[in-house]
N, C-alpha and C positions, 0 to 999 in steps of 0.2 A: 464709309460701304459706300460701293455703289449701288444704282438701283438695281442692278441686274442680278449681284451681289445677295443684297436682301431678299428678291425674290425667289433667288435659289435656295438661301438659307438665311429664312428669316430671324433674327433677333429675339427669340423668346420673353426673357426679361425685360430686355427694353421696350415690349409692348405692353409687359404688366404692368410696370411702373408708368408708362405713357394712356395706360388704358383712359379717356377722360369720364367714363362711365363709374369710374371708382370715386365715392365723395371723397376720400382723404387728402390731406395735404401730400404733395410727391415726396417729400423728406419720409412721411410716414411708412409710404407704399414701399419707399426704397427701402428703409430698415426691414419691414416685412421680407420684402423679396431677397435682401441680403441674409438674413436668417435660412429662407427656405434653400438656398445657394450653399448652404452648408454641406460638406460630405457625410456628414453624419444623418444628415435628411435624405441624402440620397441611399446610404446603405444600411444605416442603424435601423432607422426609422421603418423601413418593410419587414422587419425582423422585430422589433420592440414591441411591435402596435398589435399581432397576432397574441405574442407571449404572454404581454401583461394585460391582454382582453381576457386569455386564459386562467391567467394565474388570480386575477382580480375576481373573478365567477368561483372558483376553487377559495380563496380565502372568505368571500361574504357567507358562503352555504357551509364551511366548517365552523363558523362563527354562527352562523344559525343554531346546526346543532349543539352548538354547547351551549350547556343551561344556564353559564354565567355569563352576565351581560359585561365585559370592562371594556374600557378605555383607557387610552394613552394618548392623550393631548398633548401634554408636554414633548414626550418621544416625537411625537408626531412633526410637531414643530422642530425640534433641534435635527432633527433627518433630515428633512428638509431645506433648512435652510443651510445644515452643512455640505448636502446636496450641492442646493445651487452654488453656492460658494467656491466649491473644487472641482466639478464636471460640469457646468453648465456658463455659456458663451453669457460675456458682459451684454452682448445685443439682447438676449435671450431673457434675461431676469429685468433687464428694462421694460422688455415688452411687458413682460409679468405683471411687473410695478406698477404701467401704466394702468392694464387692466381694471386695478384694483379702484383707482384713483375715476377712470374713465365710466364704471357702475357707481359710483356713487355720486357722481357728478348725476346721473343720468336719474339717480332714485332724488335726488334732492331736488330737480329741477320739478319733479313730479309733487314731493311733498308740498315744494314753495307755492305751485299752482292750483292745488286742491285744498277743497275745505277739510283738512286733518290736521289734529291739533299735536303731531309729531314734532320733535324738534331733527334738525338737518342730521342726517347721516355722519356721522366724526370719522369713518375707514377711509383714510388718505394717506396712507403709509409714500413715503420719499425716499426711501433706501429697502437695502434689502433685510435689514435686522425689523423695518417694519413689518414684514409678512411674518411673523414667529406673533407669539402673544396670543393667539388663537382666531389669528385674522382670516385665516382661511375658512372657518367655522363662522365666524362672524356676518363674512362677504357673502357667504349663502343665506345666512340666516335676515339679514337684513331687506334682502328680496320678499321674506313673508311677511314681516314686520309692516312693510309700506304697502304692501297689496294687502294684507288684512284689515289694516287702520283705514284704507282707502272705501273699503268693503263695508265700515262700521259706520264711516262720517262720509256720504257720498259728496262728489264734488257740485256746486251749485253751476247756474249759468255763468259759462266760461267765459261769454263777447263780452261782457260787463266791464270786465277789471282785464287790466296790462297784464302781461304775461312776464315773470320775472324770471329775466334772463342770468341772475346773477352766479358766480362762482364760478363760470365752467373753464376757469382757468386751467392750465396743466405745470405743476410746481417742477421744479429744479429735480431728476431724479439721479440717485446715485445708485448703481448697478455692481459698486465697487471695481470697478474696469482694472484697478492696478494688483488685485490679488494673484497670486499664483495659481491656476487651476490644473489640475491634471488632466482634464478634456474640456471642451467647450461646443457642450451639445449644442443642435439647432430646439427652440422650445416644442416643437411636437415631438421629439425623441424623450426629450426631460417631461413632459407630460406624462407619457406611456409609464416612465420608470417611478414617477410621482404619484401614479394613480395607486401603486401595490401598497404604500406608508398609507394612504388614506384611506384604503380598506383594511387594512390589518389594525389600526390604531383605532379606530373609529366604530362603534358599533354598525350593525345593520340595518337599524333603522336610521340612524345619523347618516350613514354614507347615501341610503336610497333619498332622503329628504335633499341632500347637496348636491347629489344628480338631477333629482327631479326639479330642483330647483331653475335648469337653464331650461324648463319646458315654459318658463313664465316671460321667454325672449319675446313671444309673439304678444302675449299679455301688456308687456310693458312698449311695444310699439305699436299696437292699438293705442293706448293712454297718448306715446307720446303725436300720433295723427290727429286723436279727438283734442287735443288741449292745444295743437299747435295750428289747427288746421288745414296740414300739411301732408296728404297723403302718400308723401314719398317714403315716410318710415312704412309704409304696408310693403314695401318691393322685399324686403328683407325677410320678411316673414318666412317662417319655414314647413307650417302648415301641421305643426305641435299643437296639441292637447294638452291645456293645463290638466284637466279632468281626469287623461289617463296616465298611469304609471306606468313609466316600462321599465321592464327587469331582463332585457336585452339591449344595453345601452353600448357602444362604441365609445366610453367615457371620455377619452382621450381627445379625440376628433370629434364629441359634440364639446368639448369644453373651449378648441381653436375655434371652432365657428363660432360659438356663444363669444368669444372675444371679438373676432373681427365685425359681428354685428353691432357690439357695441362699441366700438370705432367709429363705425357707419354712420350709428345714430347718433352719437356726441359729435360727430364733423358736422351732421345734419344741423344739429341744433348750435354749434357755434356758428354756421353761416346764418342762419335765422336770427340770431344775437346781433350779429351786424349789421344787415339789413335793418331791424328795429330801429336799433342805435343812430343808422344814417337816414332814416327815416323824421321828416320835421313834426315836433311837436307842438 
């Protein structure tokens, strides 16, 4: 493309992928951009987003008015796995599996480098089936468990002990690309639709706890900045206060931002690990 053509019709996605301020590897940015470019993101997501938000509010409100608190965790797992296998693109599924691994890596970095007796978090799915068996619930609970343990066991002087950057790897992931799908939704539209069985199959308190877990993103970023001495992590804070529970959250949008911020933080940790390895000992 000539310079004149670029100036008159600048390539949006090429600029997104090439943006040097994004700390991710180019192939990861390309995956995210390819998912954003799906036709479902352009045409279905603008409709799915408000509908999902309204229905989720109605479902949670109805469940709060119901005197019996019931859950259906197994049904939620089955519905989500069925939906991911039949209606979500393999690329979007891979991004979703990646997020589970990445958040576990971030939590484990904090666990290994603070004065806590916690065992490392074990949730590192490598295939689509690994997103079942209460993985979504465990994924959220792990954040609370780690932060609560740090509160009970505050870290000692951090400048006296070398940081442990182990186990920041990304295993080979299997999103079942060969499976026949009726549709291939992008991840944001998929999150809008998956939000509904979450709201229906969890108790209102469980759903609220899961949503609130994303408010700890700023806390995790602050911990990473303190541990590494690198203020870069603070750039991605959103200003959310973990001490304030929000009852009117755009959950799919919040989940997407949460996943991207975790990607940023993980990429930064991987870079710091490489720099630490290259330093003379």
